C-alpha positions in Angstrom: 0.0 0.0 0.0 1.1 3.5 -0.6 -0.6 6.6 0.7 0.6 8.8 -2.2 -1.1 6.6 -4.7 -4.2 5.6 -2.7 -6.9 7.0 -5.0 -5.0 5.8 -8.1 -4.4 2.4 -6.9 -7.9 2.0 -5.4 -6.5 0.9 -2.0 -4.0 -1.9 -1.0 -2.7 -4.2 -3.8 -2.2 -7.9 -3.1 0.7 -9.4 -4.9 0.8 -13.2 -4.5 3.9 -15.3 -5.2 4.8 -18.9 -5.1 7.6 -21.2 -6.3 8.1 -25.0 -6.1 10.9 -27.4 -7.1 11.3 -31.1 -7.3 14.7 -32.9 -7.4 14.3 -36.1 -9.3 17.8 -37.2 -9.4 20.8 -36.1 -7.2 24.4 -37.2 -6.9 23.9 -39.8 -9.4 27.1 -41.2 -11.1 27.2 -41.6 -15.0 25.9 -39.4 -17.6 23.0 -37.5 -15.8 24.1 -36.5 -12.3 21.3 -34.1 -11.2 17.8 -33.3 -12.6 15.5 -30.9 -11.0 12.1 -29.5 -12.2 10.9 -26.1 -11.0 8.0 -23.7 -11.4 6.9 -20.3 -10.1 4.1 -17.8 -10.3 4.2 -14.2 -9.2 2.6 -10.9 -9.6 4.3 -7.4 -9.4 3.3 -3.7 -10.0 5.0 -0.6 -11.4 3.7 2.5 -9.6 3.3 5.7 -11.7 5.5 8.6 -10.7 4.0 11.0 -8.4 4.5 13.8 -11.0 2.7 11.6 -13.6 -0.4 12.1 -11.4 -0.7 15.7 -10.9 -0.3 18.8 -13.1 2.9 20.6 -13.0 3.6 24.4 -13.8 6.7 26.4 -14.6 7.5 30.0 -14.2 8.1 32.2 -17.2 8.0 35.8 -18.3 5.2 37.5 -20.4 4.7 40.9 -21.8 1.8 42.7 -20.2 -0.5 44.9 -22.5 1.3 48.0 -21.0 4.5 46.7 -22.5 6.0 45.9 -19.0 7.4 42.3 -18.4 5.4 40.4 -15.9 5.9 37.0 -14.3 3.5 34.2 -15.7 2.8 30.4 -15.3 2.7 27.8 -18.1 1.7 24.2 -17.8 4.7 21.9 -17.9 2.8 18.7 -17.3 -0.9 17.9 -17.5 -0.9 14.9 -15.3 -3.4 12.1 -15.0 -5.2 11.7 -11.7 -6.9 8.5 -12.9 -3.6 6.5 -13.3 -3.5 3.0 -11.8 -0.4 0.9 -11.2 0.9 -1.2 -14.0 0.2 -4.8 -13.1 1.9 -7.9 -14.4 1.6 -11.7 -13.7 4.1 -14.4 -14.8 4.3 -18.1 -15.1 7.6 -19.8 -15.2 8.8 -23.5 -15.6 12.3 -24.8 -16.0 14.5 -27.8 -15.9 18.0 -27.9 -14.4 20.5 -30.6 -14.9 24.2 -31.6 -14.4 26.0 -33.9 -16.8 29.2 -35.7 -17.3 30.5 -36.0 -13.7 29.1 -32.5 -13.0 31.2 -30.9 -15.7 28.2 -29.6 -17.7 25.3 -27.6 -16.2 22.1 -26.9 -18.3 19.2 -24.6 -17.4 16.2 -24.2 -19.6 13.4 -21.8 -18.6 10.1 -20.9 -20.4 8.0 -18.0 -19.2 4.7 -16.4 -20.0 4.1 -12.9 -18.7 1.0 -10.7 -19.0 0.9 -6.9 -18.1 -2.5 -5.2 -17.8 -2.9 -1.3 -17.3 0.6 -0.9 -18.8 1.7 2.8 -18.5 2.1 4.2 -21.9 3.3 7.7 -22.8 0.9 9.7 -25.1 1.1 13.0 -26.8 -1.1 15.7 -25.4 -4.0 16.8 -27.5 -3.3 20.1 -29.2 -6.5 21.5 -27.6 -4.8 21.3 -24.1 -2.6 24.2 -25.2 0.6 22.5 -24.3 3.1 20.5 -26.3 3.8 17.6 -23.9 3.2 14.0 -23.1 1.4 12.3 -20.3 1.0 8.7 -19.1 -2.1 6.5 -19.4 -3.2 3.0 -18.6 -3.8 1.8 -22.1 -2.2 -1.4 -22.9 -2.3 -5.1 -22.2 1.1 -6.7 -23.2 2.1 -10.3 -23.4 5.7 -11.6 -23.3 6.6 -15.2 -24.0 10.0 -16.6 -24.3 12.5 -19.5 -23.7 16.0 -18.9 -22.0 18.8 -21.5 -22.1 22.1 -21.5 -20.4 25.0 -24.1 -20.5 28.1 -23.9 -18.4 30.8 -26.5 -19.5 34.0 -27.1 -17.5 36.3 -28.3 -20.3 39.4 -28.5 -18.0 39.4 -29.4 -14.4 42.5 -29.8 -12.1 45.3 -27.3 -11.4 44.1 -25.4 -14.5 40.4 -25.0 -15.2 38.7 -23.7 -18.2 35.0 -22.8 -18.2 32.9 -22.1 -21.3 29.5 -20.4 -20.5 26.8 -20.1 -23.3 23.5 -18.6 -23.1 20.7 -17.6 -25.5 17.0 -16.8 -25.6 13.9 -16.6 -27.8 11.2 -14.2 -26.9 8.0 -12.6 -28.5 5.9 -9.8 -27.2 2.7 -8.4 -28.5 0.2 -5.6 -27.5 -3.0 -7.4 -27.0 -5.0 -4.2 -26.2 -4.4 -0.5 -26.8 -7.3 1.5 -25.4 -9.2 2.8 -28.2 -6.9 0.9 -30.6 -5.5 4.2 -32.1 -1.8 3.8 -32.9 0.6 5.8 -30.7 3.4 7.4 -32.5 6.9 7.3 -31.1 8.5 9.2 -33.9 8.4 9.0 -37.7 8.8 5.2 -38.0 8.1 3.8 -34.6 4.5 3.0 -33.4 2.6 1.3 -30.7 0.0 -0.7 -32.6 -2.5 -3.3 -31.3 -1.7 -6.8 -32.4 2.0 -6.0 -33.0 5.3 -6.0 -31.1 6.0 -3.1 -28.8 7.8 -0.2 -30.4 7.6 -1.9 -33.8 8.9 0.1 -36.9 6.6 1.0 -39.7 7.3 2.4 -43.2 4.6 3.7 -45.7 5.1 3.5 -49.2 3.1 5.2 -51.9 
């Protein structure tokens, strides 16, 4: 819970987490020395910044009708009092094993993550009278992937030589984007529903 974001978060937030592992083989001689299966589930949030919630102003100078210089105030950030925390949940399963007299360690992990109420930066409408951006809870984003890591001990003795290798495959996609209107991030980058986050676009005549 956080009193600064009580209205935006709607009160206290419960974030359950759990993990479990099962060792099927341990200290076994031969080719496969250890085999462990694991799984985990958890939830997490990303709180909006305090100045993403409230308007902010900046001091400037203006010329009065009389021609004199006067102090004035401009809007530097429009804020969004309706912001909520970005919330994600993730499932993870994996297999760990050691091979060849504990010389080779293999770790494989697959994950599935879903984020709701993702905090997305948007351009302020021109009618607001300020050229700025603000954060909104617009998107639902999914991330899926597979991670692999191999640590091989090629030499063991007075001199050791280890060779670590790692790699991953992943995919993300914006499942929902508010009113489905693309959000421009520049001349070629956009946030579009049904496509990867920050994908690049090119329009040909």
